[in-house]
C-alpha positions as CSV (number, residue, x, y, z in Angstrom):
1,M,-78.2,-311.9,68.2
2,M,-80.3,-312.4,70.2
3,L,-83.5,-311.1,68.5
4,K,-86.2,-308.3,69.8
5,Q,-88.2,-310.4,72.0
6,E,-90.9,-309.4,70.4
7,N,-90.3,-311.2,67.4
8,L,-88.7,-313.4,69.7
9,K,-92.1,-314.1,70.6
10,K,-93.7,-314.5,67.3
11,A,-90.5,-317.0,66.4
12,V,-91.1,-319.7,69.3
13,F,-95.0,-319.9,69.6
14,N,-95.9,-319.4,66.0
15,N,-92.3,-321.1,64.1
16,Y,-94.7,-324.0,63.1
17,N,-98.5,-323.7,61.5
18,L,-99.7,-327.2,62.8
19,N,-102.4,-327.4,60.2
20,N,-99.4,-328.7,57.6
21,Y,-98.4,-331.6,60.0
22,N,-100.3,-334.7,61.2
23,Q,-100.8,-332.9,65.4
24,S,-100.8,-336.0,67.2
25,S,-97.4,-336.5,66.5
26,M,-96.9,-333.7,67.4
27,K,-94.0,-333.3,70.2
28,G,-94.1,-330.5,72.8
29,V,-90.8,-329.3,74.4
30,L,-91.9,-326.6,77.6
31,L,-89.2,-324.6,78.6
32,L,-89.8,-323.4,82.4
33,S,-88.3,-319.9,83.3
34,Y,-88.4,-317.9,86.6
35,G,-88.7,-314.9,84.6
36,S,-88.3,-311.5,85.6
37,I,-89.7,-307.5,84.8
38,Y,-89.8,-306.0,81.1
39,N,-89.4,-302.8,82.0
40,I,-89.3,-300.8,85.4
41,D,-92.8,-300.6,85.9
42,D,-92.8,-304.1,86.0
43,V,-91.4,-304.6,89.2
44,E,-94.6,-304.0,92.4
45,R,-96.7,-306.7,90.0
46,Y,-93.6,-308.9,89.3
47,Y,-92.7,-309.0,92.7
48,K,-96.5,-308.7,94.4
49,H,-97.0,-312.8,92.4
50,I,-93.7,-314.0,94.0
51,L,-94.8,-312.9,97.4
52,K,-98.4,-314.9,96.7
53,G,-100.5,-310.9,96.9
54,K,-99.3,-310.0,99.2
55,E,-98.3,-306.2,99.3
56,L,-94.6,-304.0,99.3
57,S,-93.8,-301.8,101.3
58,K,-92.4,-298.6,99.7
59,E,-89.5,-298.9,101.5
60,L,-88.7,-302.3,99.4
61,L,-90.3,-300.8,96.2
62,E,-87.9,-298.7,95.5
63,E,-85.1,-300.8,96.7
64,L,-85.5,-303.1,94.2
65,K,-86.8,-300.8,91.3
66,E,-83.3,-298.6,92.7
67,K,-81.6,-302.4,91.6
68,Y,-82.8,-302.5,88.9
69,I,-81.5,-299.0,88.1
70,K,-78.5,-299.0,88.5
71,I,-78.3,-302.4,86.0
72,G,-80.3,-300.7,83.4
73,G,-84.0,-300.4,84.8
74,K,-84.5,-304.5,84.1
75,S,-83.2,-307.6,83.7
76,P,-82.5,-309.4,79.9
77,L,-83.7,-312.6,81.9
78,N,-86.8,-312.5,79.3
79,E,-84.6,-311.5,75.9
80,I,-82.3,-314.7,76.6
81,S,-85.0,-316.9,77.4
82,F,-87.0,-315.8,74.7
83,S,-83.5,-316.6,72.7
84,I,-82.7,-319.7,73.5
85,A,-86.7,-320.9,72.8
86,N,-86.4,-319.6,69.4
87,K,-83.0,-321.3,69.2
88,L,-83.8,-324.3,70.2
89,Q,-86.2,-324.3,67.7
90,L,-84.4,-323.7,65.1
91,L,-82.4,-326.7,66.0
92,L,-84.6,-329.3,66.2
93,N,-86.2,-328.2,62.9
94,R,-83.3,-329.2,61.7
95,N,-82.4,-332.4,63.0
96,Y,-85.8,-333.7,63.8
97,P,-88.1,-331.8,61.1
98,N,-91.7,-331.1,62.5
99,L,-91.3,-333.3,65.1
100,Y,-91.2,-331.2,68.3
101,K,-92.5,-327.7,68.9
102,V,-91.0,-325.6,71.6
103,Y,-93.3,-323.5,74.3
104,L,-91.5,-320.9,76.8
105,G,-93.2,-320.4,80.1
106,F,-92.3,-317.8,83.0
107,K,-93.4,-318.4,86.3
108,H,-93.8,-315.3,87.9
109,I,-94.7,-312.8,84.5
110,N,-96.5,-312.9,81.6
111,P,-96.9,-315.1,79.4
112,Y,-97.5,-317.8,82.9
113,I,-96.8,-321.6,83.0
114,E,-100.6,-322.1,83.0
115,E,-100.9,-319.8,79.8
116,I,-98.4,-321.4,77.6
117,V,-99.7,-325.2,79.2
118,K,-103.6,-324.0,77.3
119,K,-102.0,-323.4,74.8
120,M,-100.5,-326.3,73.7
121,E,-104.2,-328.0,74.4
122,D,-105.9,-325.4,71.6
123,D,-102.2,-326.7,70.0
124,N,-103.6,-330.6,70.2
125,I,-100.2,-331.1,71.6
126,K,-100.0,-334.3,73.1
127,E,-96.9,-334.9,74.9
128,A,-94.6,-332.9,75.8
129,V,-91.0,-332.9,77.9
130,A,-90.5,-330.0,80.7
131,I,-87.6,-328.7,81.3
132,I,-86.4,-325.8,83.6
133,L,-84.1,-323.6,82.5
134,S,-81.8,-323.7,86.0
135,P,-79.7,-327.5,86.2
136,Y,-80.4,-328.3,89.8
137,Y,-83.7,-329.2,92.0
138,S,-84.8,-328.7,95.1
139,N,-88.3,-329.3,96.7
140,Y,-88.6,-325.0,97.7
141,N,-88.4,-324.1,94.3
142,I,-88.1,-326.5,92.0
143,K,-91.2,-328.5,92.6
144,D,-93.6,-325.5,92.1
145,Y,-92.3,-325.5,88.4
146,F,-94.2,-328.6,87.6
147,E,-96.9,-328.2,89.4
148,R,-97.5,-325.5,87.5
149,A,-97.6,-327.4,84.3
150,K,-99.8,-329.9,84.4
151,S,-102.4,-330.6,82.3
152,D,-105.6,-333.4,82.2
153,K,-105.1,-333.7,77.9
154,I,-100.9,-333.6,77.7
155,N,-99.0,-336.6,79.2
156,F,-95.8,-334.1,80.9
157,K,-92.0,-335.7,81.4
158,Y,-90.7,-333.5,83.5
159,I,-86.5,-333.1,83.9
160,Y,-84.4,-331.9,86.1
161,G,-81.2,-332.0,87.6
162,Y,-78.8,-332.2,84.8
163,H,-76.2,-330.1,86.2
164,L,-73.7,-332.9,85.2
165,N,-74.7,-332.9,81.3
166,E,-71.3,-333.7,79.7
167,Y,-72.8,-329.8,77.2
168,L,-73.3,-327.5,80.1
169,I,-70.3,-329.0,81.8
170,K,-68.5,-328.4,78.3
171,G,-69.4,-324.3,78.9
172,F,-68.5,-324.2,81.8
173,K,-65.3,-325.2,81.5
174,E,-64.6,-323.2,78.5
175,N,-65.9,-320.3,80.2
176,I,-63.5,-320.3,83.6
177,E,-60.8,-321.0,80.6
178,K,-61.6,-317.6,78.3
179,V,-61.3,-315.5,82.2
180,L,-57.6,-317.3,82.6
181,K,-56.5,-317.4,79.1
182,E,-58.2,-313.2,78.1
183,N,-56.7,-312.2,81.1
184,S,-52.8,-313.7,81.1
185,I,-53.9,-316.1,84.3
186,E,-51.7,-319.0,85.3
187,I,-53.7,-320.5,88.4
188,T,-51.7,-321.0,91.8
189,D,-52.9,-320.7,95.0
190,K,-53.1,-317.3,94.8
191,V,-56.2,-317.8,92.8
192,L,-59.0,-317.8,94.4
193,F,-62.4,-319.4,92.1
194,L,-65.8,-318.1,93.8
195,F,-67.8,-320.9,93.2
196,S,-71.8,-319.5,93.9
197,F,-75.3,-320.4,94.0
198,H,-78.7,-319.1,95.0
199,S,-79.0,-319.5,98.9
200,L,-82.4,-320.9,99.8
201,P,-83.7,-321.2,103.5
202,Y,-81.5,-323.1,105.8
203,K,-84.7,-325.9,106.3
204,V,-83.5,-327.7,102.8
205,L,-81.1,-329.3,105.0
206,E,-82.6,-330.5,107.0
207,Q,-85.2,-332.2,105.2
208,N,-82.1,-334.1,102.7
209,D,-82.5,-331.9,99.7
210,I,-80.3,-332.9,96.7
211,Y,-79.6,-328.9,96.4
212,V,-76.5,-328.9,98.0
213,I,-75.2,-332.4,96.9
214,Q,-75.9,-331.3,93.1
215,I,-73.8,-328.4,94.2
216,K,-71.1,-329.7,94.9
217,E,-70.7,-332.5,92.5
218,I,-70.5,-329.9,89.5
219,V,-67.6,-327.7,91.6
220,E,-65.8,-330.9,91.7
221,K,-66.2,-332.3,88.5
222,L,-65.4,-328.7,87.3
223,V,-62.5,-328.3,89.8
224,K,-60.8,-331.7,88.8
225,E,-61.6,-330.6,84.8
226,V,-59.3,-327.3,84.9
227,G,-57.0,-327.8,87.4
228,I,-58.3,-325.2,90.0
229,I,-56.2,-325.0,93.1
230,N,-58.0,-322.4,95.5
231,Y,-61.6,-322.1,95.3
232,E,-64.7,-321.5,98.4
233,I,-68.1,-322.0,97.5
234,G,-70.4,-319.6,98.5
235,Y,-74.3,-318.2,98.1
236,Q,-75.3,-315.2,97.3
237,S,-79.1,-312.9,96.3
238,I,-80.7,-314.4,100.3
239,P,-83.8,-311.7,100.1
240,S,-83.5,-308.3,101.5
241,Y,-87.5,-309.4,103.3
242,A,-86.0,-313.0,103.8
243,K,-87.2,-313.9,107.4
244,E,-85.8,-317.0,108.2
245,K,-81.9,-318.0,108.1
246,W,-80.6,-319.6,104.7
247,L,-78.0,-321.2,103.6
248,G,-74.2,-319.5,104.0
249,P,-71.0,-318.7,104.0
250,D,-72.5,-315.4,101.6
251,I,-69.5,-314.5,98.8
252,I,-69.6,-311.0,100.4
253,K,-68.6,-313.1,103.8
254,I,-66.6,-314.6,102.3
255,I,-64.8,-311.5,100.7
256,E,-64.6,-310.1,104.5
257,N,-62.4,-313.1,105.6
258,I,-60.5,-313.6,102.2
259,N,-57.0,-314.8,102.7
260,S,-54.4,-312.2,102.5
261,K,-52.3,-314.0,99.9
262,I,-54.9,-313.7,97.7
263,E,-54.7,-311.4,94.7
264,T,-56.7,-312.4,91.9
265,I,-60.7,-313.7,92.4
266,I,-62.4,-315.4,89.3
267,S,-66.1,-315.3,90.0
268,C,-67.8,-317.8,89.2
269,P,-71.8,-317.7,89.4
270,I,-72.5,-321.3,88.0
271,G,-75.7,-321.4,90.6
272,F,-77.5,-319.3,87.3
273,I,-77.5,-319.6,83.7
274,N,-78.6,-316.6,82.3
275,D,-77.7,-312.7,83.3
276,H,-80.3,-311.2,85.1
277,L,-80.3,-309.4,88.2
278,E,-78.7,-311.6,90.9
279,V,-75.7,-311.8,88.8
280,L,-75.6,-308.3,87.1
281,Y,-76.2,-306.3,90.6
282,D,-75.5,-309.0,92.6
283,I,-72.0,-309.6,91.4
284,D,-71.5,-307.6,89.4
285,I,-71.4,-304.2,91.5
286,L,-71.6,-305.9,95.0
287,L,-69.5,-308.3,94.9
288,K,-67.1,-306.6,92.9
289,E,-66.8,-303.4,94.9
290,E,-65.9,-305.2,97.8
291,V,-63.8,-306.9,95.9
292,L,-62.2,-303.7,94.9
293,K,-61.9,-302.5,98.4
294,K,-59.3,-305.0,99.7
295,G,-57.0,-304.8,96.1
296,I,-57.9,-307.6,94.9
297,N,-58.0,-308.3,91.0
298,F,-61.8,-309.6,89.9
299,Y,-62.9,-311.2,87.1
300,R,-66.5,-312.7,86.0
301,I,-67.0,-315.6,83.8
302,E,-69.4,-315.5,81.6
303,L,-72.8,-317.2,82.0
304,L,-74.3,-320.0,79.7
305,N,-77.4,-317.1,78.2
306,D,-78.3,-318.6,74.5
307,S,-75.0,-319.9,73.9
308,D,-75.0,-322.9,71.1
309,I,-73.3,-325.6,74.6
310,F,-77.3,-324.8,76.5
311,I,-79.0,-325.4,72.9
312,K,-77.1,-328.8,72.3
313,C,-77.6,-328.7,76.2
314,L,-81.2,-329.0,75.5
315,E,-81.5,-330.6,73.2
316,S,-79.9,-333.9,74.2
317,L,-82.2,-333.8,77.2
318,I,-85.4,-333.9,74.8
319,I,-83.6,-336.7,72.9
320,K,-82.6,-339.0,75.6
321,D,-86.1,-338.1,77.1
322,Y,-88.1,-339.7,74.4
């Protein structure tokens, strides 16, 4: 069960009294997350930060607020991220006492990554790993995380592109199989597994970005391990304010052109680790609505969120790198 937000912050950032330990031997673990709004009043400042200070039109602001209202007024992303950090700290405490201190910084809302790096410096951390809470790497949007997590006082090692980590694959596989078992679904050519990932500007293909390669690799791995017969790879969550061409096919377009023999869709938004707007709205509301219009059964797999297996995934990355 996830702790309340304020308790999570205290658990993560006050887990150690560093005066009790040899500070020079403490290693930092900086988790990096996109971040989201804490409440509906945060929408304007949050998206203004994403848009690098550009003012939002009244229409766009209302559109964004309406999406959050439809999923309950906020995203659970921040709470889940704090819970991940807390659980990781507890696991590291148990397996490697007094060796690691876990920190969490957000890209577009407080606590900002830059602020947390300053706190790490104040805590006299000299060595640290920085891990993005997304297993995929793209120069387009991931490189910026590491640019923000820099310090003249801390020797950072950056961990990324862990989409084939054994615990990550196992977690996704178990969640796919859970949907099949709980709903008595047999894998046939009438069941379509729709794997989806956040779209990026089309120019990433022209730049030989590894993002699309990683997508192909993880999908092929899961298709083989689960024994999937029929599947599609689609993209989602193109911002309404985007003006350039983005990666496709869009998942909505896939449903619009779906083969008439399909009786069941299993949505596998494995481009995301956590439940947030892109899943709770774009999948659970928009995509589901389009599927049901076709008279097709719709199911979505659970994401990994703060599950034990994802915490184990993070631990394995830290231990391997150190």
